Structures are given as C-alpha cells and as structure tokens.
Steps between C-alpha positions, in 0.01 A plus 500: 500500500194716564530768766225734620598799712221702657255423220168680554199581284239769549236596248420862411166483680681417824467123540825342613521139383860427596696607806876522502593149388852358519563158349791309350458192282824321421597331175337159490256583781120470493302738719121477534292809572217359710197714583137565432346698215593865547806432714736667249648195327412605143614858550831382642562269204414779254751724674765229460407461133522878453150526351384744768683787663599481865711660769824336603732281296456175309832345399570196285857376535588834658359721223166687482238278342414773248842457344460121467142447377574171321650352815153479654203299378156495661178303475241765593184447701289596195734285282562795261385318186334618179155348541393543140818347364610138474719312741769495230488878457531556874810283518655638182444867584778548762743327261391714207562828683846374590579436132510119510464354146189302403661156495649539848177652624303202373741259665492679834121541499437134430754388759344723764150385410609138520655558841165630634280253309322763290618412146140425403400850614747695283245582233222590745411849617567561868148618583349168391721282716472384864675712762738221598632481142538879485709480815711230335546741210631765739738248655617383156654843444759413765663258257553758224801686639756510779457715812660568837186558703166316475177642645171304503182654640234273653495261204223273632254773601157472338524128436303221663680311775561208267633723220713699744667182627556383142657829389716528810653158433602643161616836634709388797763317287538813285585710804743238632668465160542878467658518846737212418617698200587789730196726466351685797136391526210675672145368477183631664225280636207495740547125551731399788549150355638651178730729694632222720544251213795658316603827668830518680354792699155646542426873523169542681320811373215701649384856436797579279761381747716191525423369847772233510747340259636161592473131428157347547635297793640804679186704449295210636716457808607861557240735351597866522134599525152354496455577128797281412385221733154487342642522149679165533242333727128548436419348840722736701322616815567813703327626811526815709652448842691686771861454601540515880765432760377359829730410788794514261341265244387600150144411400287530185145572609201429273151626574232227503133553424324656795803703606699214651871478428722212396874526562786309340847483649713702257844479665623345175494853354726653765788664317358391165271795424536876482483700823221734597193280439432370850158621615391565142258331262661299224406236243589134543520293183539130429455233232224243481733223619616705800183488711512343847223262395473328839540811711214587730571873524257584223311239298219510244264254341599384152240608244629273225818335379663425166775258411834674489755403239790652691531228766216260410311635799218750530444871473250580776280810465347668805221758523744784573687433175790303641644244254691244700725242336476177701609141450167370623142618503381673817156629591653769716843650452736755656511828306807666652856444378787303636681802631840385370359500148327840519628828357433845644415808295463871573131595514484786251785441255450120518879458480681223682635568849757224471872574481558204267319682218702709258549855619373644172122514486262583220650533156864471598730207428 
C-alpha cells in the first residue's frame, strides 16, 4: 500500500508545486493522476519514488519509502535512459548494480525485450531509435525485478495519436497485471480516456492539488468541483447564475443577452445543497447530454453538427460555445440544462454545493 500524508513540495526560489496532498492506494489498486501539463503529477510521482525531497510522509506498506527503495519502481517522464548506450546496456545496468550474474542478466534482458517487442533493438543505441521504442525500453525494465509499488509518468506523451494509442494498448495490460499481483499502481496522464480505461479511481490534479479522488463514474455524476467535472468530460458546460427564492420557491436565474433574465424552477435542490447561497451568484454545470434541447427558455442557432459516437446521434455546436448532445439534428436548440441534471457550484472556490458530495474537498481522501 502507498500512503501519502500531507505531502508538499516547494522549491528554494519560492514556487510551490504541490499543496498538502493526502492519498492512499491499496494493494492491487490502480489510481490515475489526471491533469494538464504543470498540474503537479510528475512532482507527486517523484515524491512517491523518493527521488526528490518533500514535506510530509510517503509510506510503502507502512514504512517510509526511503527505507524500502527497491519496493518502488518508476517509469519517468524523461524515461531515464542512457542515450548513448545500447538498449541491452540500459536493461542490463540495473541488474548489474544489484550483482546479478551475467547469465541471469542475459536471460532477464532478453525476456523483457521479448515482452515489449524490442529484441531487434537490443544492439542499437537509444539516441538512434524512434521515441516509441525508447518508451518500450523504459517499460521493459518493469519485467526485470519484483516491486510493491509501480509508478508510470505520462507514458504516451510526445507521440502521435496513432503511436499513443498503440503504446497504450501495450501499457494498460502491464498496469493491470501488476495490480493483480498485488502491487499498488499510480500512473499519470493528460488523457482522460487512458485514465478511465484501467484506473479503479482517478485523482484529478490541478495547480499542485488533488481536486477529487473517486471512480470515473462518481466524478462524472457527482463532481466535487468544476475542475473535476471538466477533467472527465471535455464538453462539460458551466454558466454563472443567481440562486433566488421567490414566493417560497427556489429559482436559478440566468442572465440573457440584452439584460433579460431566464429562470428555472430549482425546487429540486431544496434540502440538497448547502445553506447560505440564496440571493448569491453561483455556477451551474451540466453535461452535453443534459441540455433541455426542446426548451424554449433560451435557444440558439446551431452553427454546425458532428456525428456523435456516444449515442449515434449528434453533437450540436452553437455560436456561444454550447456543445449539445442530441439524438437528432436540430437547426435551433435549447442551451440551458434540465434542472434535475444540473449541479451547483460556489462562485469563487468552484466547489460543489451539493450535500451528496464527499465532505473532504481538495487533496483529501
């Protein structure tokens, strides 16, 4: 098991790249760190691997990671290979420094190379080979020794879309196999499809903080904040509105162009959201399939449409940027949500107002 307690990282020149992060990854569990470049994923993994100093505690099976260095193995973002050496040398080196004899080293190197399909590359220098094969070399190291914790950092970054898909189909089974053997697995990615494909839970990262940790399904349905919602759904829409109570009824009020207002009956949220937000501006968020497409409260012309593989319908694009998932093509479409499907967020923190979200926000789990 990997356990992070208050892990933080600040450089000497003052930049803070990690907040106080708490995270627990069980034996046999796969957790994806999902976030953009600069969100803190690499730094967090390096803290877990004990290759950079940090505040807080990193424990592997209850003991500080520094006391169990061989229990952790990592595929780094820069791949950490000797570029002027051969593939064979790069695979043999970690065995050599551990005192493995030449015959066993040769057997293990060839078996690992065969597993990753790079046997023909063993005699070639790394700097002369395609990036995808160098990444396979880095992955091949995972078959050279046993470990309790596996860390993989953005393995498909820098590849073409076709190459990234090809390498991910080779990487995903490695992560699953490691978890089945009892290892705790953490991998970082900027690609939501990679995160969703094999992770038991996803940790959404932004600005050095974990915004939410949960299953992809729970984050999609019950996002703790707008960052998490957008991380798992590229089409997630949120709009500023005002929460009002009129004649005892709760309303969400949107401002239309020209200063007009559009109100939606929001009684469905009575007792379901935090107190103290009536009369205040909030954000309302919803998924592309949750628009009231036939509603006449606020409609827009459709600029263009594309076929949508989710439900064999269409994704309709409007001039304001709305992306509406619809079973049929429409020239004009409603651009406000079905209120029962909407989620409400605090204006400045962008955290959920709903009581069904976990009480712990940010980097807690």
